[in-house]
MARKERO-152457 format. One record per residue: residue in one letter; x, y, z of N, C-alpha, C in turn. Coordinates in steps of 0.05 Angstrom, whole numbers, plus 5000, padded with zeros to 4 digits. Layout:
N
AXYZXYZXYZ/...
//
This chain:
296
M799646231974801946151991801146302016/P802446162036800746292059802246622065/M800746632091802547112088804947012115/K806147152105807447152126808347382151/I806347192173805847492189806747372210/P807447532238809447452258805547392272/S806547282298803947172317803847472331/S800147512341799947762362801447662382/R802147562401804047552414805747592409/A806747502386810247642388810547932380/L808248042368807548352356807448462385/L805948542411804648562432806948582444/V809248332442810948302464813448472454/F814548552435816248652402814848892416/E812649092414810849372418812449472435/A811149182458812049342488816049392498/A817249162480820349282484821449462472/A819849562442820549692430820049972450/K817949962466817350232480818150252497/H818950162521820750112546823350112544/G824349962517827150052502828549792530/N826249632551827749472561825449152565/F825249012561825848682563823948572603/A825748722614824348722638821448902639/R820749172633818449242638817149152614/A817749072603815649012581814248692596/A815248522597814448352617812948442629/Q814648632642813648762682809448772664/E810048862643806449112624805848832622/L807648632606804948412598804748222614/S805948222648805247942660807347732659/L808447732639809947552632812647482639/T814247332649817947282651819647552633/E821447622645822947652617824747602596/G825347272607824647012593823947032568/A821046972577819447072554818747092538/V820247352550819547602527823047632510/S823547592519827047442504827547302492/R825246982488824246882466822946932451/Q821247212457819647172435821047382414/I822847582423824547822400825947522393/A827147362401829247232390828347062371/R824646872375823646822356823347052321/L821547322333822347522316824047552292/E825647602314828147642296830447372270/T828347262287830646912277827147042250/M824646962255823247012227824747242213/L824147562219824847622205828147622199/N830147452202832447482195833447782188/C833647872218835048142225834548032260/R836348332253835448362282834648582290/L833348682313832048912337833549002342/F834748832365835248962384838948902376/D840349122389843749132392843449022420/R844748802427845348672449847148782456/T848248912481851048932507851748782526/G852148582537851948372557848748362555/S847748412586844848422594842848642589/R844248772564842348962560841749122542/V839949152518838849162498837549492500/K838549402469837949842450836549662432/L834649882425832449902394834250002368/N835049792348836949912327835250072303/P836350182291834050372265832550262256/I833349972255831449622238829149712254/G829749692282826549592296826049792301/A827250132304825150362299823550222283/R824750282261823050332245820650102240/Y821149912256819249632245817649722267/A818049852297816449872320813950092319/Q815050262291813950442279810950342275/Q812050262261809650112233807749842259/I808749782263807249622286805649732306/R806449892308804550112331802550132325/E802450222288801250292276797950092280/T799349832258797649682256796649552278/L797249532297796349482326794149662343/E795549842337793350112336790650182321/R790349932296788050012281786349722291/L788449472291787349242293785549402313/E785249532344784849512351781949802359/R783249832352780250072332777949882323/D779949822304777149642282775149452305/T776049322317775849042325774149212350/Q774249522371771949612388769849702371/S770549742344768549932333767349682327/I767849402319765049282311764749222342/M765349112358764349062379761449192399/G763249462385760249652381758149792378/M758049542339756649582326753249432335/P751849702322749949432335748549402303/E747649202312746549032276744849132263/G746049122236743849342221745549562211/S747149712229749250012232750749902208/T751850132211754950282192756050422207/N758450352212760550492233762250652208/L762250962203764551042196766451172216/D769151122205771551242215772851492210/I772751732227773152012211774752062226/A777952222219780252352238779952702219/A780152752245779953092236781453282262/L781053462261782853762278782153682299/P783053692316782153652352780353812350/T781054182354779254362353776754362346/F776454232319774754322299773353952303/S774353842320773053672329769853762357/C772053862371771153932396767854172386/R770054222379768354512391766454542355/W765854412341764654472320763254242309/L763654052305762853772292762453542313/I763053432334762753322348759553512372/P759553632365756453742374754253842360/R754253812333751753862315752053482294/L753253282316752852992305749852962313/P749953022333745452882339744153022318/G744153262306742553242278743753102254/F745752992247746152752226744852452241/Y745552462275744252132285740252232277/L739452402285736452352274735752312246/Q737852452227738052452195737752102187/H739951882205741451892202742151522229/P739951392236740851242261741251012263/D742150972238742950712223745850712227/I747551012226751051032210751151122243/T753651162257754351052269756851202269/V758851552267760351562266763551652286/N764851512286766951502319769351802305/I769551912318773152052302775252222315/A776552132305779752062321781052372314/A782552442326783752702327785852602311/R787152772296788952742285790153012269/T792653052276794153462275795053402254/D796553262240798453352227796353192204/P798053192181797353002151798052792147/F797052522151797352352147797952102105/I797951962106797851842099795551622106/L793251762077789851592080789751352076/A791351362049790550982038791550762062/G790750592078791750362090790950472121/S790250742133790350802159787750682168/G785850562158783350472172782050802167/F782150982159779951272155778151182131/D776251262149774051302115773951492099/A774451822120774952072108777652142117/V778952422118778952532145778152822133/V778052992159777453282148779053562167/H780453662149783853742144785153872129/F785854172133787154372116788254202094/D788654362068789954392036792154182051/H793753932035796353892047797653682024/P799353742008801153491997800453281998/A799853202036799552822028797752802028/W795152992018792152862008794052801975/A794052721963796052771931793452551929/G794052551899792252331893789452231902/M787952401929784852311929782952521924/H780752371925778852571929778552741952/M778653021942777953311955775853441943/Q774153541972771653661961772153891995/F771854071976771954362007769154432011/L770054422036769254592060767554792072/F770754982073770755202089773255312076/Q773555602072775355712083774955842113/E778055702130778655902158780356082157/T779756262171780056582172780056582209/L783856662218782756732242783257062252/L781957082278781957222289782557252314/P783357602318784457562354781257712368/I781657442393780557462413779257412436/C781157532463780257632489778657572500/H778757562534776957632556776257982553/P773858022557772858262547774058542573/A774958362593776458572624778858652606/L779258522589783458672589783558822555/V781058992544780459122536777759322538/E776859262568774759462574776559842581/N774559882562774260272562777560362541/K777160082527780760052503778760112480/T779960292458778360242442779560212413/D782660352418783960422401785660162385/N785360112362787959802357790459862375/A791260022368793960072384795459922412/E792559892424792859792451793159442455/L793159352427793259212422796259092428/N796959262421800359312428801959232449/A799459292476801459322496799559082517/L797458802496796458722517798158412512/P797858282531799758012526797557932508/R800557702488799257532463799857182466/I797957032455798256792447798256642422/H800156512432801256262409800156092395/R799356042379798855572370801855582360/R802355432371805755442365806355332338/Q805055232323805055012295804855232280/N804255522292805055772273804756042287/P807455932294809256212296809256442291/Q808656572268809556642251805856892240/A804556752251801756872252802357182264/W802757212288801857552295803957702279/Q804757622268808057782256806557862234/H805357612222805057582188800857812196/Y799857872221797658052232798958212227/A800958372240800758562231801458782203/Q803358592194803258592170801358722153/E799658552154797658632149795558702147/T793758792170792959052184795059262186/G796059242201799259592196799059622224/I797459502246798259562273800959482282/V801859592289804159622312804159292328/L805859212326806558942342809358942352/D811359082373813259152379815458942381/K814158762403815358412392812658212388/P812558212359810858022350811557692366/A813857582372813557322381813157252405/Q812257492420813157532452810957382461/G810157042478808157072493808856712505/I805956692506806256382520804256272482/R806056002489805755802470803055612479/Y801455682454799955272469800455072440/D798654782432799354692414796454592398/L794654832409791454592393790254882401/H788155122382787455252384785055232404/E784254952416782554932440783854962458/M786455062468788255122494788555452484/S789355552458788555842457786255952461/I784255782479781555982470781355892506/A781255652511781655682547783255952556/A786855882551786356142556787156422547/A784456492531783656772527781756742556/L779756452541777356582573778556592599/S780756452600782456542629782156792629/G783956962612784757222614787757312620/Q788757012602791956962591793157232573/G791357272557792257552534790857502510/V791157552480790257472465790457302448/A788657222433789357002431788556902395/M789956812372789556802340788556552345/V785056572339784756332338781656312298/P780256192290778956082281775656152292/R774656482273772356482287770656302299/M770756032281768255842277768255722303/Y770055732315771355652335769455772362/V769355892355767856222384765756272382/E764556322353761956432353759956422380/R759956202391757756262415759956432437/E761456382440761856602457763456822450/L763856932432762857222416760257382422/N758257092420755657122424754557372438/N755857122464754857102497756057222517/G758557422491760657602512762457522539/E763557212535765157082550766957222532/L766957252510769757392482770357582463/V771057822474770358122443772857982434/A771958072401774058122381773258422376/P774658672390774958892381777358932344/W777858732336781158792314780258632295/P780758732274779358532234780958332233/E779858152230780057742219783057902189/A783257702201786057632183786057452159/T785357572133784457502113786457432103/S789557372107791557262088792357082104/L791857072140791756792146790156512152/S790456482121787956332123787256012116/K785955662123787055612100784055542097/R785355342080782355152069782554932070/F780254792079779254582102777154352072/F778554152074776753982060775053722075/L773453562059773353302071775453132045/I778552952051779952772031777152592046/K777752422017776652072023779151922002/P778751712013780951441991779051461959/A782351401946781551411915780051241911/E779451031928779250741915775050711928/T775650551920771750401925772250451948/S770250491972770150331991768650242002/I767850112023765149902029762950202044/N764650242052763150562070761950672040/N762250722015760850922005758150932010/A756550842013754250992014753751132042/A754651212072755251252101756251412094/L757851382080760451672073759351902052/H757451882040755851932032753452132031/A753352022054750552102066751652372094/F755152242103755852402121757052652107/E757452662080758352842067757053152051/R753853032048752053012042750953352074/W750353182090749853232114752453472130/L754753412121756953612123756853832112/L756153752074755054142068754354192066/A750954072088749254252079750154422107/E751254362134750854412160752954762153/I754954642135756354792131755355132112/K753354992090751955212073749755332102/Q748855372110747555492133749855652153/E751355642152752155852166754856032158/T754255982128755756132112752956482108/
//
């Protein structure tokens, strides 16, 4: 039985219309007429036997069914584009690995070490995508994920990599001629938005008094917090492994203890089912474990 799949043109038109919430703007993006967009949406709705947009006169609004379908289609189209570009850029006889990882881990630890992997495995190309939140790995198009432990990975193969601990760091000028831990209370603090209680937990663990532990600027990524600390904006709580170079060359200092209770376990998460990229993924896993062991 043939699969019931809309045309790629219909899906692209629907995705654009859903994104803009407006047929005219979707038409402008796709270099079509508004009428052509409307006809494509109508054909898609007929095929699906349901409405994706609510119409009120000449105005349209994505309904809940349409919003859910739009999210699913957007993920599918992004995967198709990623897979197509991957194949287009693949040298003959080579293998591609698609790995999802946390942004700061990718930029500050993984990517700078990949030249060593390519020396050992010149026939394997590792494509890295940033993912800050856990997701369903099956059907995502990724061969594996480097991420912290989470229920989303239930049923997956998980290889432990390292234990991440947080360390308060800052520009050396902020603590010049200061040696007392109590001075931390007087310094501006930098928060990571996804871990808003970190400074409060740190104060409880270390016994360092922080009068208002929630005060301070907030950033989404550790990479942002590190940049803020380097520019002298305050004290950031970041994983030591991301700032070893700056600590060694004196760009940053860490006169306070690590937060052993503020730690996460990181894993290489692999699909439970057999992958056509098993040999390449095993090579990447062996290399990754060797790199981590070398630094611990």
